[in-house]
C-alpha positions as CSV (number, residue, x, y, z in Angstrom):
1,M,106.6,78.8,134.1
2,R,110.2,77.7,134.3
3,L,113.4,78.3,136.4
4,K,116.3,80.2,135.0
5,L,119.4,79.0,137.0
6,T,122.7,80.9,137.4
7,H,125.8,80.2,139.7
8,E,129.5,81.2,139.8
9,D,131.9,79.3,137.6
10,A,134.2,78.7,140.7
11,P,132.5,77.9,144.0
12,K,133.2,80.3,146.8
13,H,132.8,77.6,149.3
14,K,135.5,75.0,149.4
15,S,133.1,72.1,150.3
16,L,129.3,71.4,150.5
17,V,126.9,74.3,151.2
18,T,124.7,73.2,154.2
19,A,122.3,76.2,154.4
20,V,121.2,79.2,152.6
21,G,118.7,82.0,153.7
22,W,117.5,85.4,152.4
23,Y,117.1,88.4,154.4
24,K,115.9,91.9,153.6
25,T,118.1,95.1,153.9
26,G,115.9,98.1,153.3
27,K,114.0,97.3,150.1
28,Q,116.6,95.0,148.8
29,Y,117.1,91.3,149.3
30,E,120.4,89.6,149.9
31,L,121.5,86.0,150.7
32,L,123.7,84.4,153.2
33,S,125.2,80.9,152.7
34,V,127.1,78.6,155.2
35,G,129.1,75.5,154.4
36,D,131.4,72.7,155.8
37,D,134.3,75.1,155.1
38,Q,133.0,77.0,158.2
39,E,132.6,80.2,156.3
40,C,129.5,82.6,155.9
41,W,129.2,84.4,152.6
42,K,126.9,87.3,151.5
43,W,125.3,87.3,148.0
44,H,123.5,89.9,145.8
45,V,120.1,89.0,144.6
46,E,121.2,88.5,141.1
47,G,123.8,85.8,142.2
48,S,127.1,87.6,142.7
49,P,129.1,87.3,145.9
50,I,129.4,90.4,148.0
51,A,132.0,89.4,150.7
52,K,132.7,86.9,153.4
53,L,130.6,87.7,156.5
54,C,132.4,85.7,159.1
55,S,134.0,82.4,160.0
56,C,132.5,79.9,162.3
57,E,134.1,77.9,165.2
58,S,132.2,74.7,164.3
59,F,130.7,73.0,161.3
60,C,127.3,74.7,160.4
61,T,124.4,72.4,159.8
62,A,121.4,74.6,159.7
63,M,120.5,78.3,159.4
64,A,117.2,80.2,160.0
65,W,116.6,84.0,159.7
66,M,114.2,85.6,162.0
67,P,111.0,86.2,160.1
68,S,110.8,89.7,158.5
69,G,109.3,92.4,160.7
70,K,109.3,90.3,163.9
71,G,112.4,91.6,165.5
72,S,114.2,95.1,165.9
73,D,117.2,93.9,163.9
74,N,117.9,91.3,161.2
75,A,119.2,88.2,163.0
76,F,119.7,84.6,162.3
77,A,120.3,81.3,164.1
78,L,122.9,78.9,163.2
79,G,122.9,75.1,164.2
80,C,126.3,73.6,164.6
81,A,127.8,70.1,164.7
82,D,129.2,70.6,168.2
83,G,125.4,70.5,169.6
84,T,125.1,74.3,170.0
85,F,123.2,76.9,168.0
86,R,124.3,80.6,167.9
87,L,122.3,83.8,167.4
88,I,124.2,86.0,165.1
89,S,123.5,89.6,164.0
90,E,123.3,90.8,160.4
91,M,126.8,92.1,160.6
92,G,128.2,88.7,161.5
93,R,128.6,89.3,165.3
94,E,127.8,86.3,167.5
95,E,125.2,87.6,170.2
96,K,124.7,84.3,172.0
97,K,125.9,80.7,172.0
98,V,123.5,78.0,173.3
99,D,124.5,74.5,174.4
100,A,121.5,72.8,173.0
101,H,122.0,69.0,172.3
102,R,124.5,66.2,172.9
103,G,124.8,65.5,169.2
104,A,124.9,67.7,166.1
105,V,122.0,70.2,165.7
106,I,120.5,68.9,162.3
107,A,117.6,71.3,162.0
108,L,116.3,74.5,163.4
109,R,113.4,76.8,162.7
110,W,112.0,80.1,163.9
111,S,108.3,80.2,164.6
112,F,106.3,82.2,162.1
113,D,105.6,85.0,164.7
114,G,109.3,85.3,165.6
115,S,108.7,84.3,169.3
116,A,110.5,81.0,169.6
117,I,113.1,78.7,168.0
118,A,112.6,74.8,167.5
119,T,115.8,72.6,167.2
120,A,116.2,68.9,166.5
121,A,119.4,66.9,166.6
122,E,121.2,63.6,166.5
123,D,120.2,63.0,170.0
124,G,116.5,62.5,168.9
125,I,115.3,65.3,171.1
126,V,113.1,68.2,169.9
127,K,113.5,71.4,172.0
128,V,111.7,74.8,172.0
129,W,113.7,78.0,173.0
130,S,112.7,81.5,173.5
131,R,113.9,84.1,170.9
132,S,116.8,85.1,173.3
133,G,117.9,81.4,173.6
134,M,116.3,80.3,176.8
135,L,115.0,76.7,177.1
136,R,111.2,76.5,177.1
137,S,110.7,72.7,176.8
138,A,112.0,69.5,175.6
139,L,109.2,68.7,173.5
140,A,109.9,65.1,172.3
141,Q,112.3,62.2,172.7
142,Q,112.9,59.8,169.9
143,S,115.3,56.8,169.5
144,H,116.8,58.0,166.2
145,A,118.1,61.2,164.9
146,I,115.5,63.8,163.8
147,Y,116.3,65.4,160.5
148,S,113.8,68.0,160.0
149,V,111.6,70.2,162.2
150,V,108.9,72.8,161.2
151,W,106.2,74.9,163.0
152,S,102.5,74.9,162.1
153,P,101.1,78.0,160.8
154,D,99.4,78.9,164.1
155,C,102.7,78.4,165.9
156,E,100.8,75.9,168.4
157,H,102.3,72.7,166.9
158,I,105.6,71.4,165.8
159,L,106.0,68.9,163.0
160,F,109.2,66.8,162.9
161,A,110.6,63.6,161.1
162,C,112.1,60.6,162.7
163,S,112.9,57.5,160.5
164,S,110.0,56.9,158.2
165,K,107.4,58.8,160.3
166,I,106.1,62.2,160.6
167,H,105.2,63.3,164.1
168,L,102.8,66.2,165.0
169,K,103.1,67.5,168.6
170,S,101.5,70.3,170.4
171,I,103.6,72.8,172.3
172,Q,101.0,72.7,175.1
173,A,101.5,70.0,177.7
174,G,98.9,67.1,177.9
175,Q,97.9,67.2,174.2
176,K,98.0,63.9,172.2
177,Q,100.8,63.4,169.6
178,V,99.8,62.4,166.1
179,E,102.2,60.3,163.8
180,W,101.8,58.6,160.5
181,K,104.2,56.6,158.2
182,A,105.2,59.0,155.3
183,H,107.8,57.2,153.3
184,E,109.4,53.7,152.9
185,G,112.8,55.2,153.8
186,V,114.0,58.0,156.2
187,V,112.1,61.3,155.8
188,M,114.8,63.7,154.9
189,M,113.1,67.1,154.9
190,L,109.7,68.6,155.8
191,D,108.1,72.0,155.1
192,W,104.7,73.4,156.1
193,S,103.2,76.4,154.2
194,F,101.5,79.1,156.4
195,V,99.5,80.2,153.4
196,N,97.9,77.0,152.1
197,N,98.3,75.0,155.2
198,T,99.7,72.0,153.6
199,I,102.8,69.9,154.3
200,L,105.7,68.8,152.1
201,S,107.9,65.7,152.9
202,A,110.9,64.3,151.1
203,G,112.2,60.8,151.7
204,E,115.1,58.3,151.1
205,D,112.5,56.4,148.9
206,C,113.2,59.1,146.2
207,R,109.7,60.6,146.5
208,Y,108.1,63.7,147.7
209,K,104.6,63.9,149.1
210,I,102.0,66.6,149.9
211,W,99.8,66.1,153.0
212,D,97.0,68.2,154.5
213,A,97.1,69.5,158.0
214,Y,95.5,66.1,159.3
215,G,98.1,63.9,157.7
216,R,95.9,62.8,154.8
217,L,97.9,62.2,151.7
218,L,97.2,64.6,148.8
219,F,99.9,63.8,146.3
220,N,102.5,61.2,145.9
221,S,105.3,61.7,143.4
222,A,106.7,59.2,141.0
223,P,110.2,58.1,142.3
224,L,113.1,60.3,141.1
225,D,116.4,59.0,140.1
226,H,118.0,59.7,143.5
227,V,117.2,60.6,147.1
228,V,115.1,63.8,147.5
229,T,117.5,65.9,149.8
230,S,115.6,69.2,150.0
231,I,112.1,70.6,149.6
232,A,110.7,74.0,150.2
233,W,107.5,76.0,149.9
234,S,107.3,79.3,148.0
235,P,106.3,82.1,150.4
236,T,103.1,82.7,148.2
237,G,102.1,78.9,148.7
238,R,101.5,78.6,144.9
239,Q,104.7,76.5,144.1
240,F,107.4,74.6,145.8
241,A,110.9,73.4,144.9
242,V,112.4,70.0,145.1
243,G,116.1,69.2,145.2
244,S,118.0,66.0,144.4
245,F,121.4,65.0,142.9
246,N,121.9,67.3,140.0
247,T,118.1,67.9,139.9
248,L,116.0,70.8,140.8
249,K,112.2,70.7,140.1
250,L,109.6,73.5,140.3
251,C,106.2,72.1,141.1
252,D,102.6,73.5,141.4
253,R,101.1,73.5,144.9
254,T,99.0,70.4,143.8
255,G,102.1,68.4,142.8
256,W,102.5,68.5,139.1
257,S,105.7,69.9,137.8
258,Y,106.3,73.1,135.9
259,C,110.0,72.2,134.9
260,R,113.1,70.1,135.9
261,E,116.5,71.5,135.7
262,T,119.7,69.6,135.8
263,P,122.5,71.8,137.1
264,D,125.9,69.9,137.4
265,V,126.5,70.8,141.0
266,G,125.9,67.6,142.9
267,S,123.1,67.1,145.5
268,I,121.0,70.0,146.4
269,F,121.0,70.1,150.3
270,S,119.0,73.3,151.1
271,I,116.5,75.6,149.3
272,S,115.5,79.0,150.4
273,W,113.0,81.3,148.7
274,C,113.1,85.1,148.4
275,N,110.2,86.6,150.5
276,D,108.4,87.8,147.2
277,G,108.4,84.3,145.8
278,T,110.1,85.1,142.5
279,Q,113.7,83.8,143.3
280,L,115.1,80.9,145.2
281,A,118.7,79.8,146.2
282,C,120.2,76.4,146.7
283,G,123.2,75.1,148.7
284,T,124.8,72.3,146.8
285,G,127.3,69.4,147.5
286,S,129.9,71.0,145.0
287,G,130.2,74.3,147.1
288,H,128.1,76.3,144.5
289,V,125.3,78.5,145.6
290,V,122.7,78.2,142.7
291,F,120.3,81.0,142.1
292,G,117.0,80.4,140.3
293,S,114.5,83.0,138.9
294,L,110.9,82.3,138.0
295,V,110.5,83.2,134.4
296,D,107.8,82.7,131.7
297,R,105.1,83.2,134.3
298,S,101.7,83.4,132.6
299,C,98.1,83.8,133.3
300,T,94.9,83.8,131.1
301,W,91.4,85.2,131.2
302,Q,88.9,84.4,128.4
303,N,90.6,85.1,125.0
304,M,93.8,86.9,126.5
305,D,97.1,85.4,127.6
306,V,99.7,87.2,129.5
307,T,103.4,86.1,129.8
308,L,106.2,87.5,131.8
309,D,109.7,86.7,130.3
310,E,113.2,86.8,131.9
311,N,113.9,90.3,130.5
312,N,111.0,91.8,132.7
313,T,108.7,92.2,129.7
314,I,105.1,91.2,129.8
315,T,103.6,90.0,126.4
316,V,99.8,90.3,126.1
317,V,98.1,88.3,123.4
318,D,94.5,88.7,122.4
319,I,93.7,85.4,120.5
320,L,90.3,86.5,119.4
321,N,91.3,89.9,117.9
322,E,94.8,88.6,116.9
323,T,96.6,91.6,118.7
324,K,99.9,91.5,120.5
325,E,101.2,94.0,123.1
326,E,104.6,94.3,125.0
327,L,104.8,96.1,128.3
328,D,108.3,96.9,129.7
329,F,109.1,97.4,133.4
330,R,112.1,98.9,135.0
331,D,111.8,97.0,138.3
332,R,111.4,93.4,138.8
333,V,107.9,92.2,138.5
334,T,106.8,90.2,141.8
335,D,103.3,89.4,140.8
336,M,100.6,89.9,138.2
337,S,96.9,89.1,137.8
338,L,94.7,89.1,134.9
339,A,90.8,89.0,135.2
340,H,87.7,91.0,134.3
341,G,89.5,92.8,131.4
342,A,92.1,94.3,133.6
343,L,95.8,93.3,134.3
344,V,97.3,94.2,137.6
345,V,101.1,94.2,137.8
346,N,103.0,94.6,141.0
347,T,106.7,95.5,141.6
348,N,108.2,96.1,145.1
349,S,107.2,99.8,145.0
350,Q,104.6,100.2,142.5
351,C,101.2,98.9,141.3
352,F,100.3,99.3,137.5
353,V,96.6,98.7,136.5
354,Y,96.1,98.1,132.7
355,Q,92.7,98.0,131.0
356,S,92.3,95.7,128.0
357,T,90.8,98.6,126.1
358,N,94.1,100.7,126.5
359,W,97.5,99.0,127.1
360,N,99.5,102.3,126.6
361,T,98.6,104.4,129.7
362,P,98.3,102.3,132.9
363,H,97.2,103.8,136.2
364,V,100.3,103.6,138.5
365,E,99.9,103.4,142.3
366,D,103.1,104.0,144.6
367,L,103.2,101.4,147.3
368,K,104.6,101.7,150.8
369,E,105.0,97.9,151.3
370,P,105.6,95.2,148.6
371,P,102.3,93.5,148.1
372,M,101.9,89.7,148.8
373,L,98.6,89.0,147.0
374,I,96.2,90.2,144.4
375,V,92.5,89.4,144.4
376,Q,90.3,90.7,141.6
377,C,86.6,91.1,141.1
378,P,84.7,92.7,138.2
379,H,84.6,96.2,139.8
380,H,87.9,96.5,141.7
381,F,90.7,94.5,143.4
382,A,92.4,93.9,146.7
383,L,96.2,94.2,147.4
384,V,97.4,92.6,150.5
385,D,100.6,93.7,152.2
386,A,102.0,93.8,155.6
387,M,99.9,97.0,156.5
388,G,96.5,95.7,155.6
389,I,94.1,95.1,152.7
390,Q,94.0,97.9,150.1
391,I,90.8,98.1,147.8
392,I,91.6,99.9,144.6
393,N,89.3,100.4,141.6
394,Y,90.5,99.9,138.0
395,E,91.0,103.7,137.6
396,G,93.8,103.5,140.3
397,R,91.9,105.1,143.0
398,Q,92.1,103.7,146.5
399,L,88.6,103.0,148.0
400,S,89.5,101.9,151.4
401,T,92.1,100.1,153.6
402,I,90.9,97.1,155.8
403,K,92.7,96.6,159.0
404,M,92.0,94.3,161.7
405,S,94.0,93.8,165.0
406,G,95.7,90.5,165.2
407,L,95.2,89.5,161.5
408,R,98.1,87.8,159.9
409,Y,97.9,89.3,156.5
410,E,100.7,87.1,155.1
411,H,98.6,84.1,155.8
412,L,95.7,85.2,153.4
413,N,95.4,83.7,150.0
414,H,92.9,83.4,147.1
415,Q,91.0,80.6,149.0
416,T,90.5,82.7,152.3
417,L,90.0,86.2,150.8
418,S,87.2,87.2,148.4
419,V,86.1,90.5,147.0
420,C,82.9,91.6,145.4
421,R,81.2,94.9,144.4
422,D,80.3,96.0,147.9
423,A,81.9,93.6,150.4
424,V,85.2,91.8,151.3
425,A,85.2,88.5,153.2
426,L,88.1,86.9,154.8
427,V,88.7,83.7,157.0
428,D,90.6,84.7,160.1
429,P,93.8,82.6,160.1
430,S,93.9,82.7,163.8
431,Q,90.2,81.4,163.9
432,P,89.5,79.4,160.9
433,K,85.9,78.9,161.8
434,Q,85.2,82.5,161.5
435,I,84.4,84.7,158.4
436,R,84.7,88.4,158.7
437,V,82.9,90.7,156.3
438,F,83.9,94.3,155.6
439,D,82.4,97.1,153.6
440,V,84.5,98.0,150.4
441,F,84.0,101.7,150.5
442,T,84.4,102.2,154.4
443,G,86.6,99.3,155.3
444,R,84.4,98.8,158.4
445,P,83.0,95.5,159.6
446,M,79.6,94.7,158.4
447,G,77.8,92.9,161.2
448,N,79.1,90.2,163.6
449,P,81.6,87.5,162.3
450,I,79.9,84.5,160.8
451,T,80.8,81.4,162.7
452,H,80.9,78.0,161.0
453,K,80.9,74.7,162.9
454,L,84.1,73.4,161.3
455,D,87.5,74.8,160.0
456,I,86.9,76.6,156.7
457,I,89.2,75.8,153.7
458,R,87.7,78.1,151.2
459,I,85.2,81.0,150.8
460,S,83.8,83.0,147.8
461,L,81.4,85.8,147.6
462,N,78.9,85.8,144.6
463,Q,79.4,88.6,142.1
464,H,75.8,89.1,141.1
465,G,73.4,91.4,143.0
466,S,74.2,93.6,146.0
467,G,73.2,94.4,149.7
468,S,70.9,91.8,151.2
469,D,71.4,89.5,148.1
470,R,75.1,89.1,149.0
471,K,76.0,85.4,149.6
472,I,79.1,83.5,150.6
473,A,79.9,80.0,149.5
474,I,81.7,78.1,152.2
475,L,83.7,74.9,151.8
476,D,84.8,73.2,155.2
477,K,87.5,70.6,156.1
478,N,84.8,67.8,155.6
479,K,84.5,69.0,152.0
480,D,80.9,70.0,152.5
481,L,79.7,73.0,150.6
482,Y,77.5,75.6,152.4
483,L,75.7,78.8,151.3
484,T,75.2,81.7,153.8
485,Q,73.8,85.2,153.7
486,A,76.7,87.6,154.2
487,L,74.6,90.0,156.4
488,Q,72.4,87.2,158.1
489,A,74.8,84.7,159.6
490,D,72.0,82.6,161.0
491,K,70.9,81.6,157.5
492,T,73.3,78.9,156.4
493,E,72.2,76.0,154.2
494,K,74.1,73.0,152.8
495,L,74.4,72.6,149.1
496,G,76.5,69.3,148.7
497,A,79.1,67.0,150.0
498,M,82.4,65.5,148.8
499,V,83.3,68.8,147.0
500,D,86.8,69.3,145.7
501,S,86.4,72.7,144.1
502,F,83.7,75.3,143.3
503,M,83.4,78.7,141.7
504,W,80.8,81.4,141.1
505,N,80.0,82.6,137.7
506,D,81.3,86.0,136.8
507,S,78.0,87.6,135.7
508,T,75.2,85.5,137.3
509,D,74.4,83.7,140.5
510,M,75.2,80.3,139.1
511,L,77.6,78.1,140.9
512,V,79.7,75.1,139.8
513,A,81.2,72.4,141.9
514,L,83.4,69.3,141.4
515,M,81.5,66.7,143.5
516,D,82.4,63.0,143.4
517,E,83.8,63.0,139.8
518,K,80.9,65.1,138.5
519,L,80.5,68.7,137.5
520,V,77.4,69.9,139.2
521,I,75.8,73.2,138.1
522,F,73.8,74.9,140.7
523,I,71.6,77.2,138.4
524,Y,70.0,79.1,141.2
525,P,71.7,78.2,144.5
526,T,69.6,80.7,146.4
527,V,66.7,78.3,146.1
528,V,68.0,76.9,149.5
529,F,66.6,80.0,151.3
530,V,63.4,79.9,149.2
531,D,62.3,76.4,149.0
532,K,65.0,73.8,149.7
533,D,62.8,71.1,148.3
534,L,63.5,72.4,144.8
535,L,67.3,72.4,145.3
536,P,67.9,68.9,143.5
537,K,65.5,70.0,140.7
538,T,67.7,73.2,139.9
539,Q,70.9,71.1,139.5
540,Q,72.4,69.9,136.4
541,S,75.4,67.5,136.4
542,K,77.9,66.3,133.8
543,N,80.2,63.2,134.1
544,C,83.7,64.6,134.9
545,T,85.8,61.4,135.3
546,D,88.4,62.8,132.9
547,A,89.3,65.5,135.6
548,G,90.6,62.9,138.0
549,K,91.3,63.5,141.7
550,Y,92.4,66.9,143.1
551,A,91.2,68.9,140.1
552,Q,90.4,72.4,140.5
553,I,88.0,74.7,138.7
554,V,90.1,77.8,137.6
555,S,87.4,79.8,135.7
556,F,83.7,80.0,135.0
557,Y,82.4,82.8,132.8
558,G,79.3,82.7,130.6
559,S,78.7,79.0,129.9
560,N,82.3,78.1,129.8
561,C,84.1,76.4,132.6
562,T,87.9,75.4,132.8
563,I,89.1,72.7,135.1
564,R,92.7,72.2,135.9
565,K,93.6,68.5,136.3
566,A,96.1,67.1,138.9
567,D,98.7,66.8,136.1
568,G,98.5,70.5,135.3
569,S,96.5,70.1,132.0
570,D,93.4,72.1,131.5
571,L,90.0,70.5,130.8
572,A,87.4,72.8,129.0
573,M,83.8,72.1,129.6
574,V,80.7,73.9,128.4
575,T,77.5,74.1,130.5
576,T,74.0,74.9,129.1
577,P,73.7,78.4,127.5
578,Y,70.1,78.9,128.6
579,P,70.5,79.9,132.3
580,P,72.4,83.1,131.5
581,L,69.5,84.0,129.3
582,L,67.0,83.3,132.1
583,Y,69.1,85.5,134.5
584,Q,68.7,88.4,132.0
585,H,65.0,88.1,132.1
586,F,65.0,87.8,135.8
587,E,67.0,90.9,136.3
588,K,64.6,92.8,134.1
589,G,61.4,91.4,135.7
590,Q,60.5,90.0,132.2
591,W,58.5,87.0,133.4
592,E,56.5,86.4,130.3
593,Q,59.7,86.1,128.3
594,A,61.2,83.8,131.1
595,V,58.2,81.6,130.7
596,R,58.5,81.4,126.9
597,L,62.2,80.5,127.3
598,C,61.4,77.7,129.5
599,R,58.7,76.4,127.3
600,Y,61.0,76.5,124.4
601,V,63.8,74.7,126.2
602,K,61.6,72.1,128.0
603,S,64.2,71.7,130.8
604,P,62.8,70.7,134.3
605,E,65.9,72.4,136.0
606,L,65.2,75.6,134.2
607,W,61.5,75.6,135.2
608,A,62.4,74.8,138.9
609,S,65.0,77.7,138.8
610,L,62.4,80.0,137.5
611,A,59.9,79.0,140.1
612,A,62.4,79.8,142.8
613,M,63.4,83.2,141.2
614,A,59.6,84.0,140.9
615,I,59.0,83.1,144.6
616,H,62.0,85.4,145.6
617,Q,60.5,88.2,143.7
618,R,56.8,87.4,144.6
619,A,55.7,86.9,141.0
620,L,53.1,84.5,142.0
621,D,51.4,83.9,138.7
622,T,54.8,82.9,137.2
623,V,55.3,80.7,140.3
624,E,52.1,78.7,139.5
625,I,53.0,78.2,135.9
626,A,56.6,77.1,136.7
627,L,55.6,74.7,139.5
628,A,52.9,73.2,137.3
629,A,55.4,72.5,134.7
630,I,57.4,70.4,137.1
631,E,54.2,68.9,138.5
632,E,54.6,70.1,142.0
633,V,50.8,69.9,142.5
634,D,50.7,70.5,146.2
635,K,52.8,73.6,145.9
636,V,50.7,74.9,143.0
637,Q,47.7,74.6,145.2
638,F,49.2,76.5,148.1
639,V,50.4,79.3,145.8
640,A,47.0,79.5,144.3
641,H,45.6,79.9,147.9
642,I,48.2,82.7,148.6
643,N,47.2,84.5,145.3
644,K,43.5,84.7,146.5
645,L,44.4,86.4,149.8
646,P,43.0,89.9,150.0
647,D,46.1,92.0,150.9
648,D,49.9,92.1,150.8
649,V,50.4,91.5,154.5
650,L,48.7,88.1,154.4
651,R,50.3,87.2,151.1
652,S,53.8,88.0,152.5
653,A,53.2,85.9,155.7
654,E,51.8,83.1,153.6
655,L,54.8,83.2,151.2
656,A,57.2,83.1,154.2
657,L,55.4,80.1,155.5
658,F,55.6,78.5,151.9
659,C,59.4,79.0,152.1
660,K,59.5,77.2,155.5
661,R,60.1,80.3,157.6
662,P,57.2,80.2,160.0
663,D,58.9,82.6,162.6
664,E,59.3,85.2,159.9
665,A,55.7,84.7,158.9
666,L,54.4,85.2,162.3
667,N,56.5,88.3,162.8
668,I,55.0,89.8,159.7
669,L,51.6,89.3,161.1
670,L,52.2,90.5,164.5
671,Q,54.1,93.7,163.3
672,N,51.1,94.5,161.2
673,K,48.8,93.7,164.2
674,R,47.1,90.7,162.7
675,I,46.6,88.9,166.0
676,Y,43.9,86.7,165.1
677,R,45.7,85.6,161.8
678,A,48.8,84.9,163.9
679,I,46.9,82.8,166.4
680,K,45.3,80.9,163.6
681,M,48.8,80.3,162.0
682,N,50.0,78.8,165.3
683,I,47.0,76.5,165.5
684,R,47.6,75.5,161.8
685,L,51.3,74.7,162.8
686,H,50.2,72.7,165.8
687,R,51.9,75.2,168.0
688,R,48.9,75.4,170.4
689,N,50.8,76.4,173.4
690,D,52.2,79.4,171.5
691,A,48.8,80.2,170.3
692,L,47.4,80.3,173.8
693,E,50.3,82.4,175.0
694,L,49.7,84.9,172.2
695,A,45.9,85.1,173.0
696,K,46.6,85.6,176.6
697,K,49.2,88.4,175.9
698,H,46.9,90.2,173.8
699,Q,43.6,89.2,175.8
700,T,41.7,88.2,172.8
701,H,40.5,85.0,171.0
702,V,41.3,82.7,174.0
703,D,38.0,81.0,173.4
704,T,39.1,80.3,169.8
705,V,42.2,78.6,170.8
706,L,40.4,76.4,173.3
707,A,37.8,75.5,170.8
708,Y,40.2,74.3,168.2
709,R,42.1,72.5,171.1
710,Q,38.9,70.6,172.0
711,Q,38.1,69.7,168.4
712,H,41.5,68.3,168.0
713,L,41.3,66.2,171.1
714,Q,37.8,64.9,170.1
715,Q,39.2,63.9,166.6
716,M,42.1,62.1,168.2
717,K,40.0,60.7,171.0
718,H,42.3,62.1,173.6
719,V,41.8,63.6,177.1
720,E,43.2,67.1,178.0
721,T,46.3,66.6,180.1
722,N,47.8,70.1,179.8
723,D,47.2,72.0,183.2
724,E,47.1,75.5,181.6
725,F,44.5,74.5,179.0
726,K,42.4,72.8,181.8
727,Q,42.5,76.0,183.8
728,W,41.5,78.2,180.9
729,A,38.7,75.8,179.9
730,G,37.1,76.2,183.4
731,E,37.3,80.0,183.2
732,V,36.4,80.7,179.6
733,E,33.1,79.7,177.9
734,V,34.0,77.8,174.7
735,A,31.7,77.9,171.5
736,D,32.0,75.3,168.7
737,A,35.0,75.8,166.4
């Protein structure tokens, strides 16, 4: 990926351009620029000037457009050197002038929901205003000028920079302020992505840095030649741009650089991205407005590589079959995604779906709103726009539309939205501890929301199986990895800690994770719901120190895993090829062939995975063989005991007990009216009070409970102290147990 830069030969502004901002008119985007010449200019999306919009009374220092769709009309706010900010309509008419600060207004931002404006100035004060320009609060007072201010994605906090520190302050009174030293020099610019919830900072020390929402450093750049004067996230959260003297860099969200351009335009003082994330514009010290387009965007899947060039042509190369296809588009391509043998291409008005078996006749879907996100799974894909989440199959037929009141669709990304054969799961951006699951075919919620104890960073649905086997892998802010049942929120188990990245296999239930500089392969992660003791025995690990810090798993199909390192290079790793074969036998119920495979491979991890699979499917003979192979003698004996039981009800109950689910085991017995067995199970579990309650409720075998109680007390040489047992012992004659 790279930037293609264009600008007018002769600058329209007579002096430096202090601010630029995109806005939408109908289905088209236009740009507004303001400069030290006190003029406002309108520009076409391709970079040619339209006309001068208006002249300003004072020098303009900052500009912010009201977020799209948050107001009845397009409007923007201008910060001025005389300490005022002005609300101006799209036509250039000044709607309101607000005396805001004693010094020049250096920075101002609309909140993401369009309900408020934050301003910062030379007087060191941060203020919050209503959308109509009424003062709500003076949020902070500092001893030095504040050069940048941004809102948090939830619009509950404000981040601002003063001297070398970054401050995080809640807009609610009485909340503690957080601050940390960010740079060796003055912090010049901040930006906070509402999509990936990470913070950018640029400083006088010629560096740019990435921070998480808690102030932890994620990336620290090498020093540039000059001061970093501007920085801005793409609306998609996948890239950001960095501006310096005669330098513009395009970087991945993890920090590594795609390209470095050197336009001869002086320092770049402001950067603004178009809402679709395909273009940006820069205000420069020479008076030029520089336009940049993302070109040579690419994506890969298995043996296919797709590249979009500057002429709006997509080239598809199949390396394995040595074929090449070219796809031309009339409208500008805003996004594309390649996975599972299908290519999805979006423009502002249409969606094209190509199959790898036929590149000539795509399925075309007309769109009401320009989509912001594509998420694919092997069976269909999700398109996210301002109206909701559309689920569309690869034949171009819409299956459902998922809508949820209060959901900010623009905040969703590949980390917080996941799609599989029969379900869609998402993390509610307003409640990051909650996961909501929807049915793919109806768009309706499936059960109650799943609530995790900490904020969730990433979720992913497994692609294997269906219905009750549907599982969600969860990574929380502590970097702990959990597995939960999508339809049973009470079943959540921890898989590992210190996890940087994870991914499900595309065709099996295998899961890989980068944990503490190792690539850990969970051959059968469902083992945590079957027998958690077997979890460590079903894992394989490979040393992965070459990946370094902040590496991400980008694909996992078959036994091939690709890891993207922090510098942007890819590291290919191969896992063992035998687990996919084991899954094939498991799906077909071919237990004899599965045992033969394990005997041939002689892998303890494979034997343990087979044992867990067989327990899940109640193939007890195979369970005995597999557990014996890994020398789990106590478990083998218990399974042999289960095998000898006379009927399925007892076997099901004992198997639930084997899987450490005693309540489920008791429910099985009680539902089938095996009262005596349920009482005996409570006694075996040393739940003697529960056993007595059960006997009293059904008015049977009270004497049995008392007999076992007396026998236990005699063995332990204890005296009865429980009043209820004393009372019943006086009323019921007890025989020897």
